[in-house]
N, C-alpha and C positions, 0 to 999 in steps of 0.2 A: 741863243747864246748871245743875243744882243738886245739891249733894252732901247738904246738910241744909236742910230748910225750916222756916219758923216763920211763923204767920199772927197778927200783932199786931192789936189792935182797930182798926176803921177810923177814919181820920182825915181831915180835910180837907187836901187838898194843893193848894197854889196853884202855877200854872204859873210857872216861873221858869228864867232861864238862870244865876243866880248862881253855882251850884257845878258847872257843866258841866265835863267833863274837858278838859284842854288839847289832847288829841290830835284833838278833833272840829274840823274846820276851819270856822269860822263864816262865813268869806266866800265858801265854795263852795256853789253851788246844784246839787242833784242833780235831774236831770230824767228823766221817761220821756215817751215820745211815743205818742199814739193811732195805733194801727196802721191801715194800709190792708189790703185783703183779701189782698194779696200778701205781708203780714208775718205775724207770730206770730198763730197761731189757736189757741184752746183746744178740744181735742177732747172735745165733750160726751159722745161715745159710748164714750170710754175708760173702762175699769173703774177704780174708785177704789181706793186703797190700802187693805188691810185689816189692821188690827191688833187683837188681843185685849188689852183693857185688864188691867193687873195689879193687885195689892192696893193699891199706893200711887198708882196714875194718877189716881183721883178726888181724892185729897188734892192732888196736884200741879196739876191743873186748877183746883180750888177756890182755892188760894192764888193762882195766877197771875189768875185772874178777879177776886179781891178787890182785887188791885192795880190792874188796869184800872179797875174801878168807881171806886176812889179818884181815879184821874186824870180820868176822863170825868165823874164827878159824878152818874151814874145807872146802873142796870143794865139789861141787855136783858131783855125779857120771854120770849125763846127760850131754852130749857134747853140745856145741855151745850155741845158743841163749837161748834155753830152760833151759839149766843148769844155764845160767846167771840170768834168772828170778827166778829160784828156789833159788839161793843164795840170792837175794833181799828179797824174802818172809821169809827165814830162819832168816836173820837179823832182820826182824820186829817181828817175833815170838819169836826169842831168847831175843830180847830187852824187850819185854813186861814181861818176866819172871824175870827180874832183878829189884829189889826194887828201885834202884837209877834211873831208866829210866821212871818213871811214867810221866816226863815232856815231851811233844811231841817235844819239842826243841832238845832232844837227837837225834831223828831220823834225823832231819835236818842237825845237825851239823856233824854226821857220813858221809853223802853224801856229804856235802860241804867240809869236809876234804879229802874225796876221790878225788873229782874234783880238789882241789888245789895241791894234791900230784902228779897228772898227768902232771904238768907243770915244766920245769926245772927251777932253781933259778933264781930269779930277774925278769923273763919274766912278771909276773903279776904286780909287783910292777912298772916296767918301763912303761908298758901300761896305768896303771892307772895314773901315774904322767905325762906322755909325751903325750899320745893319747887322753885319755878321755876328757881333758879340751877343745881341739880343736873345734871351731865352735859350742860351747855350747852343746858338746857332740854328735853332729851329726855324725861326721867322725867315731868315736868310735862304735857308734850304726850300722852304715852301714857296717863296717867292720866285727864285730862280726855276723851280720846277714848272710854274705856271707860265713864266715868260718864255721858257724853252718851248712849250707847246704852242704858244701863240706866235712865235717869230721862227721857229726852226722847221716846220713841216715841209717847206719847199725844198729843204736839203735832205731830210730823212724819210719823209712821207708821213702817212697818218700815225698820230701817237696820242697818248692821253695820260693824264695824272693818275697814279695809283699809289697804294699803300706799301710801304716797305717795312721790314724789320731791321732795327739797328742792333749792333753788337751787344748793348746794354739791356736789351729786352723790351725797349720802347717801339712803338710803331708810329711812324709819321707818313702823312700823305704828301711826300716830297720825292716820290718816284716818278719817272717818266718811262712808259712802255711804248716802244717803237714796234708796231706790228710786224712790218717787213721792210727793213731799211733799204732805200732805193740807192743810198751811197754805196753800200756793199754789193747790191744787185747790179748797179751799172758798172762798178769798177771790176767786180769778180776777182778781187785781189784781197787776201788777208793782210798783206804788208801794207796796203793803202788803208785799210781799216785801223790797223794797230798804229801805224806811224804817223798818219795824218789826221786821225780822229781820236780814238780811244785815249792814248797817252798824252797827247798835247791838250786835249779838252780837259782831262782830269787835272793835269798841272796848271792849266789857265784858272779854272775855277777855285783851285786851292791857293795859289800863289797871289792872284790878283783880285779875287773877290772874297777870300777868306771862308769858302765853302768846300769842304771835302767832297769828292765825287768818286764813285765806283761805277765805271760802265762795263756791262757784261754782255757782250755781242755773242749770239748764237749763230754759228757758221753753217748750221744744218737747216734752219728754218729762216734765217736772216733777220730775225727779230733781234731787239737789244733793250736791255733793262738799264736805265739811268737810276743810280741810288744817291741822291743829294743828301749829304749829312753822314755818309759813310766813307771812310778812308779806304782806299785800295791796299790790299795786302802787299808786303814786300815781295813775296813770290807770287806774282799774278799769273796764273796757269794759262790765261788767254794769250800770252805773248809767244808762246811756243807752238801754236795751232799750226797744222800743215797747211800749204797753199791750197787754194780751191783748184779743182781739176782743169777748170777753163781759165786760169790765171793768165790774162793777156800780156802782163810784162814778162812772165816766164817765157810765153810763147814768142814774143816779140825778139827776145834775146836768144832764142834757140838754145835753151839750156839743156844740158844732159840731166838724166834722172839723178835725183839727189842733191843738185844745185838749186839755189834759191836766189833771186835777183835781190833779196832784202838781207841775206845772210852777211 
């Protein structure tokens, strides 16, 4: 999700809706449900995805973590990826305690703002203005798919470019298939996946890079299909998935059956 990254000095960032993108529907509440034993289960015995970090991966993680720290207001004591996921959960839990954050769009805009801040000035504007319109968006979609594979495996785990079908019948090699998303595996939370990854990432690429994106996470095998060049439907079925059986946020808040920390 990044072409070039920069790490500006930490600043105090206030929670605000004032500059949220127009495409985020503020009136729409996105819910997930606590699962029954017959619903989605997280296979604790399944082998986790393995990815050997590259030269720039530590830099990418450090940059992303710094932005989360700015939003949360404090850092996790845990190192590495585990600490990063804890920060994401703290952001969700902290947000739900604030009266002005009852709109689900709050979480989306926080993540969109973080993604946007990772890019140098004008890069996104130029990409949307000069690259996105070429060949009806195909070039831009192909480019971001390849950049995603090159720069984001530290976050998602092993992934590869694949061919996807567009609604108009065309096929582009602008898909990215994540074999087993470690973001979902580590968080064990549908709410974290939907509110801090799927919805804000789709919004970011469309609003700031001019590239429609549909993400299709699979909560049974933990894979995820990115479809660059495909707009998400208005009624996206993934946003009403049940919580995973081992959802740590639900467990931390000692919720009763039927209650959801993200509802």
